[in-house]
C-alpha positions as CSV (number, residue, x, y, z in Angstrom):
1,X,26.0,-13.3,-7.6
2,X,23.2,-13.7,-10.1
3,X,19.6,-12.7,-9.3
4,X,18.7,-16.4,-8.7
5,X,21.6,-16.9,-6.3
6,X,20.6,-13.8,-4.3
7,X,17.0,-14.9,-4.2
8,X,17.9,-18.4,-2.9
9,X,20.2,-16.9,-0.4
10,X,17.5,-14.7,1.2
11,X,15.0,-17.5,1.0
12,X,17.4,-19.8,3.0
13,X,18.1,-17.2,5.6
14,X,14.4,-16.5,6.1
15,X,13.6,-20.2,6.7
16,X,16.4,-20.5,9.2
17,X,15.4,-17.4,11.2
18,X,11.9,-18.5,11.8
19,X,12.7,-20.9,14.5
20,X,15.1,-18.6,16.4
21,X,14.2,-16.4,19.4
22,X,16.2,-13.5,18.1
23,X,17.7,-12.1,15.0
24,X,21.3,-10.9,14.9
25,X,23.1,-9.1,12.1
26,X,20.9,-10.8,9.5
27,X,18.2,-8.3,10.5
28,X,19.7,-6.0,7.8
29,X,19.4,-8.7,5.2
30,X,15.9,-9.4,6.2
31,X,14.9,-5.7,5.9
32,X,16.4,-5.6,2.4
33,X,14.3,-8.7,1.4
34,X,11.2,-7.2,3.0
35,X,11.6,-3.8,1.2
36,X,13.2,-4.9,-2.1
37,X,12.0,-8.5,-2.5
38,X,10.3,-7.8,-5.8
39,X,13.4,-6.2,-7.2
40,X,15.7,-9.1,-6.1
41,X,13.6,-11.5,-8.1
42,X,13.5,-9.2,-11.2
43,X,16.5,-9.7,-13.4
44,X,15.5,-6.5,-15.4
45,X,16.5,-4.1,-12.5
46,X,20.1,-3.1,-13.4
47,X,20.2,-0.5,-10.6
48,X,19.0,-2.8,-7.8
49,X,22.4,-3.3,-6.3
50,X,22.9,0.5,-6.0
51,X,19.4,1.0,-4.5
52,X,19.9,-1.6,-1.9
53,X,23.4,-0.3,-1.1
54,X,22.0,3.2,-0.5
55,X,19.3,1.8,1.7
56,X,21.7,-0.1,3.8
57,X,23.9,3.0,4.1
58,X,21.0,5.0,5.4
59,X,19.9,2.1,7.7
60,X,23.3,1.8,9.3
61,X,23.8,5.5,9.7
62,X,20.4,6.6,11.1
63,X,18.8,3.6,13.0
64,X,20.0,2.0,16.1
65,X,21.0,-1.6,15.3
66,X,19.4,-3.0,18.5
67,X,16.1,-1.4,17.5
68,X,16.4,-2.9,14.0
69,X,16.9,-6.4,15.5
70,X,14.0,-6.0,17.9
71,X,11.8,-4.7,15.0
72,X,12.5,-7.7,12.8
73,X,12.1,-10.2,15.7
74,X,8.7,-8.7,16.6
75,X,7.6,-8.9,13.0
76,X,8.7,-12.6,12.6
77,X,6.8,-13.4,15.9
78,X,3.7,-11.4,15.1
79,X,0.2,-12.8,15.9
80,X,-2.7,-12.9,13.5
81,X,-4.9,-9.8,13.6
82,X,-8.4,-10.7,15.1
83,X,-10.3,-9.1,12.2
84,X,-12.7,-11.8,11.1
85,X,-15.5,-10.6,13.3
86,X,-14.5,-6.9,13.2
87,X,-17.6,-4.7,12.8
88,X,-15.9,-1.5,11.5
89,X,-14.8,-0.9,7.9
90,X,-11.3,-2.0,7.0
91,X,-8.9,-0.8,4.3
92,X,-6.0,-3.1,3.4
93,X,-3.2,-1.7,1.2
94,X,-0.5,-3.7,-0.6
95,X,1.6,-3.4,-3.7
96,X,1.2,-6.1,-6.4
97,X,5.0,-6.6,-6.3
98,X,5.3,-6.6,-2.5
99,X,7.0,-9.6,-0.9
100,X,3.9,-10.0,1.3
101,X,1.1,-9.2,-1.2
102,X,-0.1,-12.8,-0.9
103,X,-0.4,-12.5,2.9
104,X,-2.5,-9.3,2.6
105,X,-4.7,-10.9,0.0
106,X,-5.2,-14.0,2.1
107,X,-6.3,-11.8,5.0
108,X,-8.7,-10.1,2.7
109,X,-10.3,-13.4,1.7
110,X,-11.0,-14.2,5.4
111,X,-12.8,-10.9,6.0
112,X,-16.4,-9.8,5.6
113,X,-16.4,-8.3,2.0
114,X,-19.1,-5.8,3.1
115,X,-16.6,-4.4,5.6
116,X,-13.3,-4.9,4.0
117,X,-11.7,-3.0,1.1
118,X,-8.5,-4.1,-0.6
119,X,-6.3,-1.7,-2.5
120,X,-3.7,-3.4,-4.8
121,X,-1.3,-0.9,-6.3
122,X,0.1,-2.0,-9.7
123,X,3.8,-2.0,-10.4
124,X,4.7,-1.3,-6.8
125,X,6.3,-3.2,-4.0
126,X,7.1,-0.6,-1.3
127,X,3.9,1.4,-1.8
128,X,4.7,4.3,0.6
129,X,8.0,4.9,-1.3
130,X,6.9,4.1,-4.8
131,X,3.3,5.3,-4.9
132,X,2.7,7.7,-2.0
133,X,0.2,9.8,-3.9
134,X,-2.0,6.8,-4.6
135,X,-1.9,5.6,-1.0
136,X,-2.8,9.1,0.3
137,X,-5.6,9.6,-2.2
138,X,-7.1,6.2,-1.4
139,X,-6.9,6.7,2.3
140,X,-8.6,10.1,1.9
141,X,-11.4,8.5,-0.2
142,X,-11.8,5.8,2.5
143,X,-12.0,8.3,5.4
144,X,-14.5,10.4,3.5
145,X,-16.5,7.3,3.1
146,X,-16.5,7.0,6.9
147,X,-17.9,10.6,7.2
148,X,-14.5,12.0,8.2
149,X,-12.4,14.7,6.7
150,X,-15.3,15.8,4.6
151,X,-14.0,19.4,4.4
152,X,-10.7,18.2,2.9
153,X,-10.7,18.8,-0.9
154,X,-9.7,15.8,-3.1
155,X,-6.9,16.6,-5.6
156,X,-8.5,17.8,-8.8
157,X,-11.9,18.6,-7.2
158,X,-11.0,22.2,-6.5
159,X,-10.0,22.6,-10.1
160,X,-13.4,21.3,-11.2
161,X,-15.2,23.8,-8.8
162,X,-13.2,26.6,-10.4
163,X,-14.0,25.7,-13.9
164,X,-17.6,24.7,-13.4
165,X,-18.9,28.3,-13.7
166,X,-16.9,29.2,-16.8
167,X,-18.3,29.4,-20.3
168,X,-15.4,27.3,-21.6
169,X,-16.2,24.5,-19.2
170,X,-19.8,24.3,-20.5
171,X,-18.4,23.1,-23.8
172,X,-16.4,20.3,-22.2
173,X,-17.6,17.0,-20.8
174,X,-18.4,17.1,-17.1
175,X,-15.7,15.5,-15.0
176,X,-18.2,13.7,-12.8
177,X,-20.6,12.0,-15.2
178,X,-23.1,11.0,-12.5
179,X,-24.1,14.7,-12.1
180,X,-23.5,14.9,-8.3
181,X,-23.1,18.2,-6.6
182,X,-20.0,18.8,-4.6
183,X,-22.0,18.6,-1.4
184,X,-23.4,15.2,-2.4
185,X,-20.0,14.0,-3.5
186,X,-18.6,14.8,0.0
187,X,-21.3,12.7,1.7
188,X,-20.1,9.2,2.9
189,X,-20.4,6.6,0.2
190,X,-18.0,3.7,0.2
191,X,-19.2,2.6,-3.3
192,X,-17.4,5.7,-4.8
193,X,-14.0,4.4,-3.7
194,X,-11.6,4.1,-6.6
195,X,-10.2,0.9,-5.2
196,X,-11.1,-2.8,-5.2
197,X,-14.2,-3.7,-3.1
198,X,-14.9,-7.4,-2.8
199,X,-12.3,-7.9,-5.6
200,X,-14.4,-5.9,-8.0
201,X,-12.7,-2.7,-9.1
202,X,-14.9,0.4,-8.7
203,X,-13.6,3.6,-10.2
204,X,-14.4,7.2,-9.2
205,X,-16.5,8.8,-11.8
206,X,-14.6,11.2,-14.0
């Protein structure tokens, strides 16, 4: 059918499942919606049928169907996370095109903005599959801000260290315009995160 028919079909199934105690074969359809919802609603994705077909082929061949149904049932009956009074720093990650981006953003609105950080990845729905490098880089920045993994070198930083002593580099603009030493840069500082904090984008100095 058309993109609109497919979208309405999944929407109807989702509403009908919510009141049931278990999910049967429709679990596969739900996982397709959960993973590819943004593509189902995008009429400009000519290869979406092939992508979803490949996903279902892998799903049916590598994952136990009972486990799939239990997973979907657990997700549909999940409880709210008790994070409103949480004292530790929190990193939320979602793709702008994700089927549940609005749920993540609503959760962020309810949290203490001094503790919560929201990463919204542009042009991505399934962030781990479509933008794994951005997710990994942002998590590394976040953990460094917590004082963890300080010995792990950020991508691109080792190259800056190598070039910093060369005469050629002296003629080029510094990559870090704030003039921080590498030791200072490794110190915890959440304000250097290249992600959205309190809905205000903060970029790592380059």
